[in-house]
Steps between C-alpha positions, in 0.01 A plus 500: 500500500627847419396848593644808329756275332629365832476129579287449812471122519518181297234231505527152345242434230323164527211380287192376687449223243717341235443623145569281199711636217291554188568373148664708226153593370393623844814714529439637150137582581598668829757708312239613247252589773769692692600687184140609433455594865805728495390662172145564627617632837729748320203628298256537789 
C-alpha cells in the first residue's frame, strides 16, 4: 500500500479459490474484450 508515493505496508496476495488457466481461445477472447473496454472507456 502506498500513500503520496511512500510505501506504507506490504500485504501478501492470496486467492480465495483456485482458478484454472484458460485455453488459447479464452486468452484471445479476453484480450479482445479488454481492448474494446479500453477503447470505449477512453471515449466516454
